C-alpha positions as CSV (number, residue, x, y, z in Angstrom):
1,X,169.9,93.4,92.0
2,X,170.8,90.9,89.1
3,X,173.3,89.2,91.7
4,X,170.9,86.8,93.6
5,X,169.2,84.9,90.6
6,X,172.6,85.0,89.0
7,X,173.7,82.9,91.7
8,X,170.3,81.2,92.1
9,X,171.0,79.6,88.4
10,X,174.8,78.7,89.4
11,X,173.6,77.0,91.9
12,X,171.2,75.3,90.3
13,X,173.2,74.1,87.2
14,X,175.4,73.1,89.8
15,X,172.9,70.9,91.7
16,X,172.5,69.8,88.1
17,X,176.1,69.0,87.5
18,X,176.5,67.2,90.8
19,X,172.8,64.7,90.4
20,X,174.2,63.7,86.8
21,X,178.2,63.3,87.9
22,X,176.4,61.2,91.1
23,X,174.3,59.2,89.0
24,X,177.0,58.2,86.2
25,X,179.1,57.1,89.5
26,X,175.9,54.8,90.9
27,X,176.0,53.2,87.4
28,X,180.2,53.0,87.5
29,X,180.5,49.2,89.4
30,X,177.6,47.9,87.2
31,X,179.7,48.5,84.3
32,X,182.5,45.7,85.5
33,X,179.8,43.0,85.2
34,X,179.2,41.8,82.2
35,X,175.2,41.7,82.7
36,X,173.6,38.6,80.1
37,X,172.0,40.6,77.4
38,X,175.8,42.5,76.4
39,X,176.7,38.8,75.8
40,X,174.4,39.4,72.4
41,X,175.7,42.9,71.6
42,X,179.2,41.9,71.7
43,X,178.8,39.6,69.2
44,X,176.3,41.9,67.1
45,X,178.8,43.7,67.1
46,X,181.8,42.1,65.8
47,X,179.4,41.0,62.4
48,X,178.3,44.2,62.1
49,X,181.9,45.2,61.9
50,X,182.0,42.5,59.6
51,X,179.3,42.5,56.9
52,X,178.4,46.1,57.7
53,X,174.9,47.9,58.7
54,X,172.9,46.9,55.4
55,X,174.1,43.0,56.1
56,X,173.1,43.0,59.9
57,X,169.6,41.7,59.4
58,X,170.6,38.5,57.2
59,X,174.0,38.3,58.2
60,X,174.9,34.8,59.7
61,X,175.5,34.7,63.1
62,X,178.1,32.2,65.4
63,X,176.0,29.0,67.3
64,X,178.3,30.8,70.5
65,X,176.6,31.3,74.0
66,X,174.3,34.4,74.3
67,X,174.2,34.1,70.9
68,X,171.0,35.2,68.8
69,X,170.5,36.9,65.2
70,X,169.8,40.3,65.6
71,X,166.3,41.5,65.8
72,X,166.1,45.1,67.5
73,X,165.3,48.2,65.2
74,X,167.6,49.9,63.0
75,X,168.5,53.0,65.0
76,X,170.6,50.4,67.5
77,X,173.2,48.8,64.4
78,X,174.4,52.6,63.9
79,X,175.1,52.5,68.1
80,X,176.9,49.4,67.7
81,X,178.6,49.8,64.6
82,X,180.1,53.1,66.5
83,X,180.4,51.2,69.4
84,X,182.7,48.7,67.3
85,X,184.8,51.6,65.3
86,X,185.8,52.9,68.8
87,X,186.3,49.3,70.5
88,X,189.0,48.6,67.4
89,X,190.7,51.9,68.1
90,X,191.0,51.7,71.8
91,X,192.0,48.1,71.0
92,X,192.9,47.3,67.4
93,X,193.8,43.6,68.4
94,X,191.3,42.8,70.6
95,X,189.2,39.9,70.4
96,X,185.6,41.4,70.9
97,X,185.0,39.3,73.8
98,X,186.4,41.6,76.5
99,X,184.9,43.5,79.2
100,X,186.0,46.8,77.4
101,X,184.1,45.7,74.9
102,X,181.2,45.6,77.5
103,X,181.4,48.4,79.2
104,X,181.7,50.3,75.9
105,X,178.4,49.2,74.9
106,X,177.0,49.5,78.6
107,X,178.2,53.5,77.9
108,X,175.8,54.8,75.1
109,X,172.6,53.9,77.2
110,X,173.9,55.3,80.2
111,X,174.4,58.5,77.9
112,X,170.4,58.6,76.7
113,X,169.7,57.9,80.0
114,X,171.4,60.9,81.6
115,X,170.5,62.9,78.5
116,X,166.6,61.6,79.0
117,X,167.0,63.0,82.8
118,X,168.1,66.4,81.6
119,X,165.8,66.9,78.9
120,X,163.1,66.2,81.7
121,X,164.8,68.7,83.9
122,X,165.5,71.2,80.7
123,X,161.4,71.0,80.0
124,X,160.3,71.2,84.0
125,X,162.6,74.0,84.9
126,X,160.8,76.7,83.1
127,X,156.7,75.4,84.7
128,X,157.7,74.5,87.9
129,X,160.4,75.8,90.5
130,X,163.9,75.4,90.2
131,X,164.2,72.9,92.8
132,X,161.2,70.5,92.1
133,X,163.0,70.2,88.9
134,X,165.9,69.0,90.0
135,X,163.9,66.9,92.3
136,X,162.4,65.3,89.6
137,X,165.7,64.9,87.6
138,X,167.5,62.9,90.7
139,X,163.8,61.0,91.5
140,X,164.2,59.9,87.1
141,X,168.0,58.9,87.6
142,X,168.1,57.0,90.7
143,X,164.9,54.5,89.8
144,X,166.6,51.7,90.9
145,X,164.6,49.3,88.4
146,X,166.2,51.6,85.3
147,X,169.6,51.9,86.8
148,X,169.6,47.8,86.8
149,X,168.1,47.4,83.5
150,X,170.7,49.8,81.4
151,X,173.6,49.6,83.9
152,X,174.2,45.6,84.8
153,X,172.1,44.5,81.6
154,X,173.0,47.3,78.9
155,X,169.6,47.3,77.9
156,X,169.4,49.3,75.0
157,X,165.4,50.9,75.9
158,X,167.2,54.3,77.2
159,X,167.4,55.4,73.6
160,X,163.4,54.3,72.7
161,X,162.7,56.2,75.7
162,X,164.3,59.0,74.8
163,X,163.3,59.6,71.4
164,X,159.2,58.8,72.8
165,X,160.0,61.7,75.7
166,X,161.5,64.3,73.3
167,X,158.3,63.9,70.9
168,X,155.8,64.2,73.3
169,X,157.5,67.3,74.9
170,X,157.9,68.0,70.8
171,X,154.2,67.3,70.5
172,X,153.4,69.9,73.9
173,X,155.5,72.8,72.1
174,X,152.9,72.5,69.2
175,X,155.7,71.0,66.9
176,X,154.2,68.0,65.2
177,X,156.4,68.2,62.3
178,X,159.7,67.5,64.9
179,X,157.4,64.9,67.1
180,X,156.7,62.2,64.6
181,X,160.5,62.2,63.6
182,X,161.6,61.7,66.9
183,X,158.5,59.3,67.6
184,X,159.2,57.0,64.6
185,X,163.3,57.5,65.8
186,X,161.3,55.7,69.2
187,X,160.4,53.1,67.0
188,X,162.9,52.4,65.4
189,X,164.8,51.2,67.9
190,X,162.4,49.0,69.1
191,X,159.0,48.5,68.5
192,X,157.7,48.2,71.7
193,X,158.2,52.0,71.7
194,X,155.2,52.1,69.5
195,X,151.9,51.9,71.9
196,X,153.8,55.0,73.9
197,X,154.6,57.0,70.7
198,X,150.7,56.8,69.6
199,X,150.0,59.7,72.6
200,X,151.8,61.9,70.1
201,X,148.9,61.3,67.0
202,X,145.7,62.3,68.7
203,X,145.9,66.0,69.5
204,X,148.3,66.9,66.4
205,X,145.1,65.8,64.4
206,X,142.7,67.7,66.5
207,X,144.8,70.8,66.4
208,X,147.0,71.2,63.5
209,X,146.5,72.3,59.7
210,X,146.4,69.5,57.1
211,X,150.1,71.7,56.0
212,X,151.1,70.8,59.1
213,X,150.0,67.1,59.0
214,X,151.6,66.6,55.7
215,X,154.9,68.3,56.9
216,X,154.8,66.0,59.7
217,X,153.6,63.4,57.6
218,X,156.8,63.1,55.3
219,X,158.9,64.0,58.2
220,X,158.7,60.7,59.9
221,X,158.6,59.1,56.4
222,X,161.8,60.6,55.6
223,X,163.3,59.9,59.0
224,X,162.0,56.2,58.5
225,X,163.6,55.8,54.7
226,X,167.0,57.2,56.2
227,X,167.3,55.3,58.8
228,X,166.8,52.2,56.6
229,X,168.1,53.2,53.7
230,X,171.5,51.3,53.8
231,X,169.2,48.2,54.7
232,X,167.2,49.0,51.3
233,X,170.5,49.5,49.4
234,X,171.9,46.4,50.2
235,X,168.9,44.4,49.0
236,X,167.8,43.2,52.4
237,X,164.3,44.4,53.1
238,X,162.4,41.6,53.9
239,X,165.0,40.2,56.9
240,X,164.7,43.8,57.7
241,X,160.8,43.3,58.3
242,X,161.0,40.2,59.6
243,X,163.5,40.8,61.8
244,X,161.8,44.0,63.5
245,X,158.3,42.9,63.1
246,X,159.6,38.8,64.7
247,X,160.4,40.0,67.9
248,X,157.2,41.0,69.5
249,X,156.6,37.3,68.9
250,X,160.4,36.2,70.2
251,X,158.2,35.4,73.8
252,X,155.4,33.2,72.6
253,X,154.2,32.6,75.9
254,X,151.5,34.3,77.5
255,X,153.6,36.1,80.0
256,X,157.9,35.0,78.9
257,X,158.8,36.7,82.9
258,X,156.1,39.8,83.2
259,X,154.1,39.9,87.0
260,X,150.8,41.2,84.2
261,X,147.0,39.8,84.1
262,X,148.3,36.4,82.2
263,X,150.7,35.3,85.2
264,X,147.4,36.4,87.0
265,X,145.2,34.5,85.4
266,X,147.4,31.2,84.5
267,X,148.8,31.4,88.2
268,X,152.4,32.1,87.5
269,X,152.4,29.1,84.3
270,X,153.5,31.9,82.1
271,X,155.2,29.9,79.9
272,X,151.8,28.4,78.2
273,X,152.1,28.8,74.7
274,X,150.2,32.2,73.8
275,X,149.0,30.6,69.9
276,X,147.0,28.1,72.7
277,X,143.2,28.9,71.7
278,X,141.1,29.3,74.6
279,X,137.6,30.0,73.6
280,X,135.9,30.9,70.3
281,X,138.5,30.0,68.2
282,X,140.2,33.3,70.1
283,X,144.3,32.3,71.2
284,X,146.3,34.1,74.3
285,X,147.6,36.1,72.0
286,X,144.4,37.5,70.2
287,X,142.5,38.1,73.5
288,X,145.6,40.1,74.8
289,X,146.1,42.7,71.8
290,X,142.3,42.5,71.6
291,X,141.9,43.8,75.0
292,X,144.5,46.5,74.4
293,X,143.2,47.9,72.2
294,X,139.4,47.9,74.3
295,X,141.9,49.9,77.1
296,X,143.6,52.4,74.9
297,X,141.1,54.0,72.7
298,X,139.1,56.0,75.8
299,X,143.0,57.6,76.9
300,X,143.3,58.1,73.2
301,X,140.0,60.1,72.3
302,X,140.5,61.8,75.5
303,X,144.4,62.9,74.3
304,X,141.5,64.2,71.2
305,X,139.6,65.8,73.7
306,X,142.3,67.5,75.3
307,X,145.0,68.3,73.8
308,X,146.5,70.9,74.9
309,X,146.5,69.6,78.8
310,X,150.3,68.0,79.2
311,X,150.5,65.9,82.0
312,X,147.3,64.2,80.9
313,X,149.4,63.3,77.4
314,X,152.4,62.6,79.5
315,X,150.7,60.2,81.7
316,X,148.5,58.6,78.6
317,X,152.0,58.2,76.5
318,X,153.2,56.0,80.4
319,X,150.0,54.7,80.3
320,X,150.0,52.9,76.7
321,X,153.5,51.0,77.4
322,X,152.1,49.8,81.0
323,X,148.6,49.0,79.6
324,X,150.8,47.1,76.6
325,X,153.1,45.0,79.2
326,X,149.9,43.6,81.2
327,X,147.6,42.7,78.5
328,X,149.6,41.6,76.1
329,X,151.1,38.1,76.0
330,X,154.5,37.2,75.6
331,X,156.1,39.9,77.2
332,X,159.3,40.8,78.7
333,X,159.8,42.7,82.0
334,X,161.8,45.1,80.5
335,X,159.1,46.5,77.9
336,X,158.3,48.5,80.9
337,X,160.7,51.1,81.4
338,X,159.8,53.3,78.8
339,X,156.9,54.4,80.8
340,X,159.0,56.1,83.4
341,X,160.1,59.5,81.9
342,X,156.7,60.5,80.6
343,X,154.8,59.3,84.1
344,X,157.6,61.4,86.1
345,X,156.9,64.7,83.3
346,X,152.7,63.8,84.1
347,X,154.1,63.8,87.9
348,X,156.1,66.7,88.4
349,X,152.6,68.8,86.7
350,X,150.3,66.7,88.4
351,X,150.8,65.7,91.9
352,X,147.8,62.7,91.4
353,X,150.2,60.7,89.6
354,X,153.1,61.1,91.9
355,X,152.4,58.1,94.0
356,X,151.8,56.2,90.9
357,X,154.9,56.4,90.1
358,X,156.5,55.3,93.5
359,X,154.3,52.5,93.2
360,X,155.5,51.4,89.8
361,X,159.2,52.2,91.1
362,X,158.2,49.2,93.5
363,X,156.6,46.7,91.4
364,X,159.0,47.4,88.8
365,X,162.2,46.9,90.7
366,X,160.4,43.7,92.1
367,X,159.6,42.1,88.8
368,X,162.9,42.6,88.3
369,X,164.7,41.2,91.3
370,X,161.8,38.1,91.4
371,X,162.3,37.3,87.6
372,X,166.1,38.3,86.8
373,X,168.6,35.2,87.4
374,X,171.4,37.1,88.7
375,X,169.7,38.4,91.7
376,X,167.2,35.7,92.6
377,X,169.6,32.8,92.3
378,X,170.9,33.8,94.9
379,X,168.2,32.4,97.3
380,X,166.4,30.4,95.3
381,X,167.3,27.0,95.7
382,X,165.4,26.5,99.3
383,X,162.0,24.9,98.6
384,X,160.5,27.3,101.5
385,X,162.1,30.5,99.4
386,X,161.5,29.2,96.0
387,X,157.5,28.9,97.5
388,X,157.4,32.2,99.3
389,X,159.1,34.0,95.5
390,X,156.1,32.1,93.7
391,X,153.3,34.0,96.5
392,X,155.1,37.3,96.2
393,X,155.1,36.6,92.4
394,X,151.3,36.6,91.9
395,X,151.0,39.0,94.9
396,X,153.1,42.1,92.0
397,X,151.6,40.4,89.3
398,X,148.0,41.3,91.8
399,X,149.6,44.9,92.5
400,X,150.0,45.9,89.0
401,X,147.2,45.4,87.5
402,X,145.3,46.9,90.2
403,X,147.6,50.1,89.1
404,X,146.0,49.4,86.1
405,X,143.1,49.9,86.5
406,X,144.2,53.0,89.4
407,X,145.7,54.7,86.1
408,X,143.1,54.0,84.0
409,X,140.2,55.9,86.3
410,X,142.8,58.7,87.0
411,X,142.6,59.2,83.6
412,X,139.6,58.7,82.3
413,X,137.1,58.0,85.6
414,X,136.7,61.7,86.4
415,X,135.2,63.0,82.8
416,X,132.5,60.8,83.4
417,X,131.8,62.5,86.2
418,X,132.0,65.9,85.7
419,X,130.6,67.1,82.2
420,X,131.2,70.4,82.8
421,X,134.9,70.6,81.5
422,X,135.5,72.1,78.4
423,X,138.5,71.1,75.3
424,X,141.6,73.2,75.9
425,X,141.5,74.8,79.3
426,X,145.2,72.8,79.9
427,X,145.8,73.2,83.2
428,X,142.7,73.8,85.1
429,X,141.6,70.7,83.1
430,X,144.6,68.4,84.7
431,X,143.2,69.5,88.3
432,X,139.5,69.3,87.6
433,X,139.4,66.2,85.9
């Protein structure tokens, strides 16, 4: 009697392996391309091989094309160091400029991306049908913008996405002592993970005991301390703070290349300095951050009200990331990468979010295509095509702003129309609200 379930489980496992292998094969050709960001990563790996993790933030970086001081979180330093060790083992006399190093630097975010897909499937397989969980795995791993961001650019956003999503899953499981350290690792990967990681806090404050919150707080502090310990021991605390927080203001423009609210309001003139005073002594940057707080507050409040509603938790985390990208200034288009995993989890559990995921997959890819030099430079030489691209960028910014408003309505709109809901209704509350 157990033969059929065993065959079904074996078939499911084969399906998962097939999806993972196919996803890796789809990305493999892009490993043969350099990817502009990887140029900087190569230099970072070479410098860190010399000065170590402790000296990364205060090191002198060579004035080479594509070079820049290290400005990501400390977690990536460990990956760069490990990649450098692997590279020297494979090519002891290597010059730190070849495609082997580029491929190795792309390998770690690829592994994180595939691992995140597997994490999504592992969570969903016990909550929805095996076929639906497999479809969710495929939907995530074959989202085109994610493939391009990781496999071509070698973007490291997969690390913060993995830790953020794992923290959300731990929150759903009620293990705040694990959720907050995972959220800490996400923020220590890139500070831009902070908006999405905020979703792990309100529900825990509502449902955890003071002792549980104390343990979770100390666990998060201990995690951060361990990560930055080599830097502190190296006497580089000041350069650490400057390097991490400077990343948020690295593009001091209204919109570096993101089709967001500021791209629309400046009519595509995203290079306008965001320190420009608009009115009443307020600059674009200050207004943008205030708008994000206003947009985030009600959604965080509703997590407090519905702490056991898993789809709402996932959707809110993704929404906070998107709101940060759409409302603040100086945003790079790949900052939206982190929202897709939590939103997919929400969409798998609550069908209302499925059209939103599909729409964002299109607008995110379009944003990449219209701003990514390797993609659009081949057609941008003709005046009429450039004009069409400019119009399309504005249309995409309108679409993304509309999606933000729709998303806010999905999270908050119905709650004000139906006051009979009670916190803690779980899945039933998802349908009702």
